[in-house]
C-alpha positions in Angstrom: 14.0 50.8 69.6 15.1 47.2 69.1 11.4 46.2 69.9 10.1 48.9 67.2 12.5 47.2 64.4 11.5 43.6 65.2 7.8 44.5 65.2 8.4 46.0 61.3 10.3 43.0 60.2 7.4 40.8 61.3 4.9 43.1 59.7 6.5 43.1 56.5 6.9 39.0 56.9 3.5 39.0 57.1 2.9 40.8 54.2 4.7 39.1 51.9 3.0 35.7 53.1 -0.4 37.5 52.1 0.6 38.6 49.2 1.8 35.0 48.3 -1.1 33.0 49.4 -3.5 35.3 47.3 -1.8 34.5 44.1 -1.7 31.0 45.0 -5.5 31.3 45.2 -5.9 32.7 42.2 -4.2 29.6 40.6 -6.6 27.0 42.1 -9.4 26.2 40.1 -13.0 27.2 41.6 -15.4 24.0 42.0 -18.5 24.8 40.2 -21.6 22.6 39.6 -22.4 21.4 36.3 -20.1 20.2 33.3 -16.6 22.2 32.8 -14.9 22.3 29.4 -12.9 18.7 29.7 -16.3 17.4 30.3 -17.4 18.6 26.9 -14.9 18.4 25.0 -15.5 16.4 21.6 -12.8 13.6 21.2 -11.9 13.3 17.8 -13.7 10.2 15.8 -12.0 7.1 15.2 -10.5 6.1 11.9 -12.5 3.9 10.0 -11.3 0.6 8.5 -10.1 0.6 4.9 -7.7 2.8 2.6 -9.1 5.6 0.6 -9.3 4.8 -3.6 -6.3 5.4 -5.8 -6.6 9.0 -7.5 -6.5 8.2 -11.5 -4.7 11.2 -12.9 -7.7 12.1 -15.3 -10.4 11.9 -12.3 -7.9 14.1 -10.2 -8.2 17.1 -12.8 -12.0 17.1 -11.9 -12.1 16.9 -8.3 -14.0 19.7 -6.1 -11.4 22.1 -4.9 -13.3 22.3 -1.4 -12.9 20.9 2.3 -16.1 18.7 2.5 -14.5 16.6 5.4 -11.8 16.9 7.5 -12.0 13.5 9.0 -13.6 10.1 8.6 -16.5 10.8 11.3 -17.7 13.6 9.0 -18.8 11.0 6.5 -22.0 8.8 6.5 -21.4 4.8 7.0 -18.2 3.4 6.0 -17.1 6.0 3.7 -14.0 7.6 4.6 -12.4 11.2 3.9 -10.2 11.2 1.3 -8.4 13.6 -1.0 -9.8 13.9 -4.4 -7.0 15.6 -6.1 -7.6 18.9 -5.0 -9.8 18.9 -1.7 -11.0 16.5 0.2 -14.4 14.6 -0.1 -16.2 11.4 1.1 -15.8 8.3 -0.6 -16.3 4.9 -0.7 -13.1 2.8 1.0 -10.8 0.6 -1.9 -11.7 -3.0 -2.5 -8.5 -4.5 -3.4 -9.4 -7.0 -6.1 -7.7 -10.5 -6.7 -4.4 -10.5 -8.3 -5.0 -11.1 -12.1 -3.5 -14.4 -13.1 -0.3 -15.2 -15.0 3.1 -13.8 -14.4 4.6 -10.4 -15.7 7.0 -10.7 -18.7 11.0 -10.4 -18.1 13.0 -7.4 -18.7 15.4 -7.5 -21.4 18.2 -5.1 -20.3 17.5 -3.2 -23.8 14.3 -2.7 -23.5 14.2 -1.5 -19.7 16.4 1.4 -20.9 13.6 2.6 -22.8 11.3 1.9 -20.0 9.1 5.1 -19.0 10.2 6.2 -15.6 6.8 7.3 -14.2 4.2 5.1 -11.8 1.4 4.4 -14.4 -0.1 1.7 -12.0 0.2 0.5 -8.5 -1.9 -2.7 -8.7 -3.6 -5.0 -11.6 -6.8 -3.8 -11.3 -5.1 -0.2 -12.3 -5.0 -2.2 -15.6 -7.7 -3.1 -18.7 -8.6 -6.6 -19.4 -5.9 -9.2 -18.4 -2.8 -6.8 -18.6 -0.9 -6.3 -15.2 0.8 -3.8 -13.6 4.5 -4.7 -14.2 7.9 -3.2 -13.6 9.5 -1.5 -16.9 12.8 -1.2 -15.7 12.1 2.2 -14.0 8.7 2.6 -13.2 5.8 0.3 -13.7 2.9 0.3 -16.5 0.5 -2.1 -17.7 1.4 -4.9 -19.6 0.0 -8.2 -21.4 1.4 -11.1 -18.7 3.6 -13.7 -20.2 3.0 -16.8 -22.1 5.1 -19.5 -22.4 5.8 -21.3 -25.6 3.6 -24.2 -26.4 4.9 -27.6 -25.5 5.5 -29.2 -22.4 9.3 -30.0 -21.0 10.5 -33.8 -21.7 10.8 -35.9 -18.8 13.9 -35.9 -16.7 16.1 -38.6 -16.9 19.1 -38.3 -14.4 20.6 -35.0 -13.3 22.1 -32.3 -15.6 24.5 -29.2 -14.8 23.4 -27.5 -11.7 23.4 -24.1 -13.4 20.8 -22.0 -14.1 21.2 -21.0 -17.8 17.3 -19.7 -18.3 14.4 -18.6 -16.3 11.8 -18.4 -18.7 11.0 -19.7 -22.2 12.0 -16.3 -23.9 15.5 -17.0 -22.9 15.7 -20.1 -25.3 16.1 -19.9 -29.2 13.5 -20.9 -31.6 10.4 -23.4 -30.1 12.8 -24.4 -27.3 11.6 -24.2 -23.4 13.3 -23.4 -20.3 13.6 -26.5 -18.2 14.4 -28.5 -15.5 17.1 -30.9 -15.9 16.8 -32.4 -12.5 19.1 -30.1 -10.8 19.4 -26.4 -13.0 17.4 -25.0 -16.2 18.5 -25.3 -19.6 16.7 -24.9 -22.9 15.2 -27.7 -24.3 13.1 -29.4 -27.0 9.6 -29.6 -26.2 8.1 -32.9 -25.6 6.5 -34.2 -28.7 4.0 -37.5 -28.8 4.5 -40.1 -31.1 2.5 -40.0 -33.7 -0.9 -42.1 -33.7 -3.5 -42.9 -31.4 -3.4 -45.4 -28.5 -5.5 -48.7 -29.1 -9.3 -48.8 -26.9 -9.0 -51.9 -24.8 -12.4 -53.9 -24.9 -12.2 -55.5 -21.6 -15.9 -57.5 -22.6 
């Protein structure tokens, strides 16, 4: 009787082993000749250099509401897949223009309270003519660059107060200019040359 029980237990163990081996074999990939799905998997195209151009509000209203591309690799040459305000289309990358000369005007406290809290520009080339993209105290908008008052600051004689009493000519009354005093800045009358003309020397 004991031998029969041992045989039955041994048969049960063999049955379990065969079942486990058949399950394991099903998970092992079968080698096949030729390319597999992993070999033929298409990798995403690298992103092309540059950035997409900025969408103007007026232009974005007329953008085609269709997905004409999904990545830079769908576009010819150096074009990039960019948003047109409604869908995506191939566009030439944005080329930054040099910063326009001049400086933005200083925001007076009274004026900044009325500044439009909107980003109407992001860089100087968004603005017409010689205007620059400047802060209005709340957002950014195109402004005519600041032009200092005519004339030049007088020659520094010694050192004045080490205090910044002004930062630009508009901080000064009448025709005075914001000039260095040798240590700080203060409002001074512009330098005026003496009347008359220098004599021309004839060395011959």
